[in-house]
C-alpha positions in Angstrom: -0.1 -0.1 0.1 2.9 2.2 1.0 4.4 1.5 -2.6 1.3 2.5 -4.4 1.1 5.9 -2.3 4.6 6.8 -3.1 4.1 5.9 -6.9 1.3 7.9 -7.4 2.8 11.1 -5.1 5.8 10.7 -7.6 3.7 10.9 -10.4 1.6 13.4 -9.4 4.9 15.7 -8.5 6.4 14.6 -12.2 3.1 15.8 -13.7 3.4 19.2 -11.3 6.9 19.5 -12.3 6.1 18.9 -16.4 3.6 22.0 -15.8 6.3 24.0 -14.3 8.9 23.5 -16.8 6.9 22.9 -19.7 7.6 25.8 -22.1 4.7 28.3 -22.3 2.9 29.3 -25.5 5.3 31.1 -27.8 4.5 33.1 -30.7 5.1 30.8 -34.0 4.9 31.1 -37.8 2.1 29.4 -37.9 -0.7 28.1 -40.9 -3.1 30.8 -41.8 -5.0 30.9 -44.7 -3.5 33.0 -47.2 -5.1 36.4 -47.7 -6.7 37.1 -50.7 -4.7 39.5 -53.1 -6.0 42.8 -53.9 -4.6 44.9 -56.9 -3.8 48.3 -55.8 -5.6 51.3 -57.6 -3.1 52.5 -60.2 -2.4 55.8 -60.2 -2.8 58.6 -62.9 0.8 60.3 -61.8 3.7 58.2 -62.2 5.3 57.2 -58.9 9.1 57.4 -58.5 10.6 54.1 -57.0 12.5 54.8 -53.7 15.4 53.0 -53.1 15.3 50.6 -50.5 17.2 51.6 -47.2 20.5 49.9 -46.7 20.5 47.4 -43.9 23.6 46.8 -41.9 24.9 43.2 -42.3 24.4 42.3 -38.4 20.6 42.6 -39.1 20.1 40.8 -42.0 18.3 37.7 -41.5 19.2 34.1 -42.6 16.6 32.8 -45.5 13.7 30.9 -43.5 14.3 26.8 -44.5 10.6 25.6 -45.3 9.5 22.0 -45.4 7.9 20.6 -48.9 4.3 21.6 -49.4 1.9 19.8 -47.4 4.5 19.0 -44.7 4.0 20.3 -41.6 5.2 20.1 -37.8 3.7 20.6 -34.3 4.9 23.7 -32.4 2.6 22.6 -29.4 1.8 19.1 -27.7 -1.6 17.7 -29.4 -3.5 14.6 -28.2 -5.5 12.3 -30.0 -8.0 10.2 -27.8 -8.6 6.3 -28.6 -10.4 3.4 -27.2 -7.6 2.3 -24.8 -6.1 5.5 -23.8 -4.9 8.8 -25.3 -1.8 9.3 -27.7 0.3 12.1 -27.3 2.1 14.0 -30.1 5.2 15.9 -28.9 6.2 19.2 -30.6 8.2 18.5 -33.5 6.2 15.8 -34.8 6.3 15.8 -38.5 2.7 15.6 -39.9 0.8 16.1 -43.6 -1.9 18.5 -43.7 -5.3 16.9 -45.0 -7.5 19.8 -44.8 -7.8 23.2 -43.5 -10.9 24.8 -42.3 -11.8 27.5 -39.8 -12.1 25.1 -37.0 -8.5 23.8 -37.5 -6.6 21.5 -39.2 -6.6 17.8 -40.2 -3.3 16.1 -40.3 -1.8 12.8 -40.1 1.6 11.3 -38.9 1.4 8.3 -41.2 -0.3 6.4 -38.5 -3.1 8.5 -37.3 -5.4 11.1 -38.5 -6.5 14.0 -36.1 -7.6 17.8 -36.3 -5.4 20.6 -34.2 -5.6 24.3 -34.0 -3.8 25.8 -37.4 -1.7 27.6 -34.7 -0.3 24.4 -33.7 1.3 24.0 -36.9 4.8 25.6 -38.6 6.7 24.3 -41.7 9.5 26.2 -40.8 12.4 23.7 -40.4 14.3 25.7 -37.7 11.1 26.4 -35.5 10.3 22.9 -35.4 13.9 21.8 -34.5 13.9 24.6 -31.7 10.7 23.1 -30.3 11.4 19.7 -30.5 14.9 20.3 -28.8 13.1 22.6 -26.3 10.6 19.9 -25.5 13.3 17.0 -25.3 15.3 19.2 -22.5 12.2 19.7 -20.8 11.5 16.1 -20.6 15.2 15.0 -19.8 14.5 17.3 -16.6 11.4 15.9 -15.3 12.6 12.2 -15.9 15.9 13.7 -13.6 14.0 15.1 -11.1 11.6 12.2 -11.0 14.4 9.9 -11.2 15.9 11.9 -8.1 12.7 11.3 -6.1 13.1 7.7 -6.5 16.2 7.2 -5.3 15.5 9.1 -2.2 12.5 7.1 -1.9 14.6 3.8 -2.4 17.2 4.9 0.3 14.6 6.0 2.8 12.9 2.7 2.2 16.4 0.9 3.1 17.4 3.0 5.9 13.7 1.9 7.4 14.4 -1.7 6.8 17.8 -1.6 8.1 16.5 0.4 11.2 13.9 -2.5 11.8 16.5 -5.2 11.0 18.7 -3.9 13.8 15.9 -3.6 16.3 14.8 -7.2 15.8 18.5 -8.6 15.9 18.7 -6.4 19.4 15.7 -7.9 20.9 17.0 -11.4 19.7 20.4 -10.9 21.6 18.7 -10.1 25.1 18.0 -13.1 26.9 14.2 -14.0 27.5 14.6 -14.3 31.3 17.1 -11.6 31.8 15.8 -9.1 33.9 15.1 -5.8 32.1 16.8 -2.6 33.1 15.9 -1.8 36.6 12.7 0.9 36.9 13.4 3.9 39.4 11.0 2.6 42.7 7.8 4.4 43.4 7.5 6.0 46.4 4.3 5.5 48.7 
């Protein structure tokens, strides 16, 4: 019974640690319907083109690396309830877009089909790698904390067992008929 209580408390502590260390919602380049292109009204006066402003070299950003058409990655955890429980999909999971509408995006990981919010998806390879790495590091920290808790609990159990064995050994070494330590005399 104590073991079940200990495992349950460790799982609860692990859950709270996960919630504490889990990365919060961040702004991502999410998939969104393409805005309708509108042509600007043509001016009758010829506008003089303005030259682009020079950008310092340290402010130039690298070109975005995008996944092939239809391939996306989860930037948030997603889950799919099934008959035997729940299947979880970690940030960075590669999915293929099947359908997109106002209520969300239907995707597949090759085995399961599920619907997620469109903001949970990105086709930017660098963002996908970053969220996967961050999630992995958070899960490793949680696993380490749970491992330490289990080791501490096991050590406590060993200490209790050793103390119990010492007490039993001490009782066995005392002769049965031997008088116990004298007690102070009661005064009448």
